[in-house]
N, C-alpha and C positions, 0 to 999 in steps of 0.2 A: 313429549318427554321433557321439554324445557320447563313447562308449567309444573310438572311433578317435581323436577329438581329444585325449582325455585321454592316450592312449598316446603320441601324437606330442608332446604337451607334455612328457611325462616324458623322452622321448628327446632332445628338443632343449634341455631346461632351461627352455623358455618364456621365454628372454631374447632381446630384440631387440638386434642389434649396430648401432653407428653406424660411419660410414666411417673414423673414426680407429682403429677396432679391427682394421683389415685392412692387409696389406702385399702388394706384388707381388714375388715372388721374382725375383732377377736372372736374365736369360735364360741367361747363361753358367754358371749353376749348376743348369740343368735339362737333363734328357735325355728326349726323346720316343721312346717305343717305339710304332711303328705296327703294330698287330695287324690281322688280317683284319677284325675287328669294329670297330676304331676305335683312337684313341690312348690310351696310358697315359703319364702324366707323372711323372717321378721328380725330386724335389728332393734335391740332394746335400748331404753334411755334411762339408766339408773340415776343419772344426774338430775333428772326432772321429777321422777316418781319412784324413788328407791324401794318403798314398801310394796308398791304394785308390781314392780319388776321381780322382787324377791318372791312374792306369792305366786306370780305367774310361772316363774321358773320351777318352783316347788310343785305346782299343779302339773306342769308338763312332765317333770321328772318322775312323778308318781303315776303317770299314765292316765290322769283324770280325763283328758280330752280325747283319748283314743276311742274311736267309734262314735263320737258325738257329731252333731250336724251344724251347718249354717242354716238355722231354722227361721231366721227373719232377714229377708233380703228385699230392699226397696230400690227400685231403679233410680239411678242418679243420686243415691244417698249413701246407705251403708249396707254391709253384710254382717250380720250378728250371729255368733256361734256360742254354744255352751249346752248346758243341761236344762233344756226347756221343760222337761218333765219333773225336775227337781227331785230326782230319786237317787242320784249318784252321791255317795258320801265321800268325804275326804277330810283329813285333819287340817288341810290348808285352805278349805273353802270357807273362809271367815270374812265377814264384812270389814272393810278397810276404811280408815279415815281418808277422806278425799285428799288428793294431791293435785290441785288444779293450778297452782302457781308457786314459785319459789323465789324468795328474795336472794339476789345474787349481785355481786360486784362485777360480774362478767359483762363486758360490752358485747352487744350483738354485732355480728358482721352485717352491717346494714344493707338492705336491699331496697325497700320502699321508702320514698322520701316522706319526711314527717310533715303533718300528722298522717298516719295511716288510717284506714277506715274503721277498723275494730280495735285499734291500739295506738299509742303514741308513736310507736315505730315497730317495724318488723325487720327480720333478718335471719341469719343462721346462728344457732346456738349449738356448739359442738357438732355442726354439720346438719342439724335438724332445723326445719322451718319453725320460727319462733317469733314471739312478740314480747314487748317490754312496756311497762308503765313507768314513765320517767320520774314521777313523784315518789312512788313507793319502791321503785326499783324491782318490782316483781317481774319475773320472767315466766313464760309459759309456752308450751308447744302448741302450734296452731293446727286446726283441722283442715289439712290439705288432703288430696287424694293419696291413699296409702297409709294415712295416719291410723294407728292402732290405739284404742282406748277401752277402758273398762265400762261395761254397761251397768246401769243401776236403776233403781226405782226413783220415785220423786224425793226420797230421802237422800241427802247429799252423801252420807257416809255408808251407803248400802252396797256399793260395788264389791264383788267377791271373786267371781270366776268367769261369768259370761263376758265376752268382749266383742268389739265390733271393729270393722275396717271401713274407712271411707272409700267408696268405690266410684263416686260420681263427682258432682260439683262440690266445692269446698264449703261445708256448713259452718262458717266461721262464728255463727251465733252460739255454737256450742263451746267455744273457747272459754276457759276459766269456769266452765260448768261441769266438765267431765275430766277424769284423770287420764291423761294421755301418757302412755308408757312405751311407745315404740312406733315403728314404721315398717312397711313392707318394702324390701329392697329387691325382691325377685318374685315373680309369679303373679303380678297384678292382673294380667289378662285372664288367668284362671279364676280369680275372684270375681272379676267383672262379668264372667260368663256363667256364674252360678244361677240356678233357677230362681225366679222372682216370686215373691208372695203378692197377694192382692192388697192394694191400699186400704180397701174396706175392712180388711182384717189386720190392719197395722203392719202389713208386710210379712206376717207369720204364715209359714207353710204348714198347714195342719197334717198333711199326709207325709209321714216320715220317708216313704219311698220316693218322694219328689224333692227331697232336700239334698243339698250338696254335703257329702260326708267327709269328715276328717278321719282318714284311716289311722293315722298316728301323728303324734306331736313329740318331737325330741329336741333336746338341747344340742347345739352344734358341736360341743366338745364330747358328746356321748355317742356320736354317730360312727359307724364303720367308715373306714377311709374311702371305700367304694361309693358311699352315699353322699360324700361331701362335694358340694359345688364350689369351685374356686371363684368367688365373687369379689370384685373390687368396686369401690364407690369413689366418685370424684370428691376431692377435697374442696369444701366451699370457699376456702381462701386461696385456692390454686389459680394459676394463670388462666386456665381455660374457662372456669366459671366466671371469673372477674371480667374477662373479655366478652363473654356472652352477655353478662349483665350490662356492661357499658354499651354494647351494640344495641341492646334492647332499649336502653334509656334514650339513645339518640335516634333509634330506628334508621340506621344508616343504610339499610338495604334499599335499593332503588324501587322495590315493590311498593313502599309506603309513600303516599303523597301527603297524608296528614301525619305529621311526626309526633303528635301528642305533646304531653307536658313533662315527659321524663319519669313519670311514676310507674312503678312496677307492682305486680301482684306476686307476693312471695310464693304462693302456691303454684304459679306457672313456671317457676324456675328451680325445680328440685335438682340437686346434684344427681348426675346420671350414674347408672350401674352397668357394669359389663361382666360377662362370664368369660373367664379365661379358658377353663377346661374342667373336666371332671376328674377328681383324684382317682388314682388307681393304686393297687397294692404293689 
């Protein structure tokens, strides 16, 4: 039991949060995907990809994703959903100009010491894991587990409706190549348990009966009260996150004999999420 407790302490940072360290995402910035196994909640990032967020919300609100599948699932990589048959029509299913980076004067809440591996620096941007180019001041959201981005062809501005969620290791080589517009804040175990496709087939699951199905997709502010989950997310600038990061930089837990160099992987320290209760009428 001591070994188990020690491992959990290392993973959690062994830092207790107070109520001021948490916020409730606004309902109109959430999308609920109802899978056969339960709900998955996506928090959107209009500050990083406003046009993709707008189109995704319009597609959700019009029922476009209802009954569609996660048709391409690669172990340790992504789960991709949408209209693989390309037979579903919508006024909102239009190719978008890519939104892979935004010039912003906002300073990242720095996590990884500079220089980072895939960027000059990484940190939190409005609570989302992000990176920044110091010379151009371009900001972008990073491909961490739970990241939601628009799928596309080899043409940069071809993303329209199919989307993917990172379910495995962080494919940071996709940063600034894909339009990231959100992150999963609830239900990741359900996505990670989706049926996998064969690598030889690019991860595509040809048999519709073997795919994970999206029963419905709804905007958070359009749900019945009984379907709302009261979710809170840690503030990235809150005391608990900052203490956890400092502890990780110094590796002050006695478990560690090699203390490292103080550098951190932004994808390993996402703000945590908690469920308070389910709303009732």
